[in-house]
C-alpha positions as CSV (number, residue, x, y, z in Angstrom):
1,M,-0.1,-0.1,-0.1
2,S,1.5,3.2,-1.0
3,Q,1.8,6.2,1.3
4,L,-0.9,8.2,-0.5
5,E,-3.2,5.5,0.1
6,V,-2.9,5.2,3.8
7,I,-3.1,8.9,4.1
8,H,-6.3,8.5,2.2
9,E,-7.8,5.7,4.3
10,I,-6.6,7.8,7.4
11,I,-8.7,10.6,6.3
12,E,-12.0,8.5,5.4
13,A,-11.9,6.8,8.7
14,S,-11.3,10.2,10.6
15,T,-14.4,11.6,8.8
16,E,-16.6,8.5,10.0
17,H,-16.0,9.4,13.3
18,Q,-17.1,12.6,15.6
19,N,-15.7,13.9,18.7
20,L,-17.9,12.6,21.5
21,T,-18.6,14.0,25.3
22,I,-18.3,11.4,27.9
23,T,-18.9,11.3,31.6
24,C,-16.1,9.7,33.4
25,V,-17.3,6.9,35.8
26,D,-14.8,7.9,38.5
27,C,-14.9,11.6,38.9
28,G,-18.0,12.4,36.9
29,E,-16.2,14.8,34.8
30,E,-16.9,15.2,31.1
31,F,-14.4,14.6,28.7
32,T,-13.6,14.3,24.9
33,W,-13.2,11.1,23.2
34,T,-11.8,12.6,19.8
35,A,-12.2,11.1,16.5
36,G,-8.6,10.3,16.1
37,E,-8.8,8.5,19.4
38,Q,-11.7,6.5,18.0
39,V,-9.8,5.4,14.9
40,F,-7.0,4.3,17.3
41,F,-9.6,2.3,19.0
42,H,-11.1,0.7,15.8
43,D,-7.7,0.1,14.3
44,K,-6.8,-2.0,17.5
45,G,-10.1,-3.8,17.7
46,L,-11.0,-2.2,20.7
47,K,-15.0,-2.1,21.0
48,N,-15.9,-0.3,24.1
49,E,-15.6,3.4,24.6
50,P,-13.5,4.9,27.4
51,K,-15.0,5.0,30.8
52,R,-12.4,7.0,32.6
53,C,-10.8,10.4,31.7
54,K,-7.1,10.7,31.5
55,V,-6.8,12.0,35.1
56,S,-8.8,9.1,36.6
57,K,-6.8,6.7,34.5
58,Q,-3.3,7.8,36.0
59,P,-3.5,6.1,39.4
60,C,-4.6,2.8,37.8
61,L,-1.8,2.7,35.3
62,F,0.6,3.6,38.2
63,I,-0.8,0.7,40.4
64,R,-0.8,-1.7,37.4
65,R,2.8,-0.9,36.4
66,R,4.0,-1.2,39.8
67,A,2.3,-4.6,40.3
68,D,3.7,-5.8,37.0
69,R,7.1,-5.1,38.2
70,Y,6.5,-6.7,41.5
71,T,5.2,-9.8,39.7
72,V,8.2,-9.9,37.3
73,A,10.7,-9.4,40.2
74,H,9.4,-12.2,42.0
75,V,9.0,-14.8,39.2
76,S,12.7,-14.8,38.2
C-alpha cells in the first residue's frame, strides 16, 4: 500500500467519527473522546468506549505498572 493510500484511508476513517463527550465513571467530569482516538480504538480492534478520563486513569496505570514490576521481580 502506498503512502498516499494510507493517508487517504486515515482521512476517510477520521471523517466517519465525530468527537464524543463522555462522563467519567470515577470523577463525573466530562471528557472528549476525539475522532482520532476513536480511529485508534477501531484499528486496535477495541469495541468499548473509554469509561475514565485521562486524570482518573493515571492512578490505575501507576498501580498496574508497579504490580507488573513486583510480579516480574518475584518470578525470576
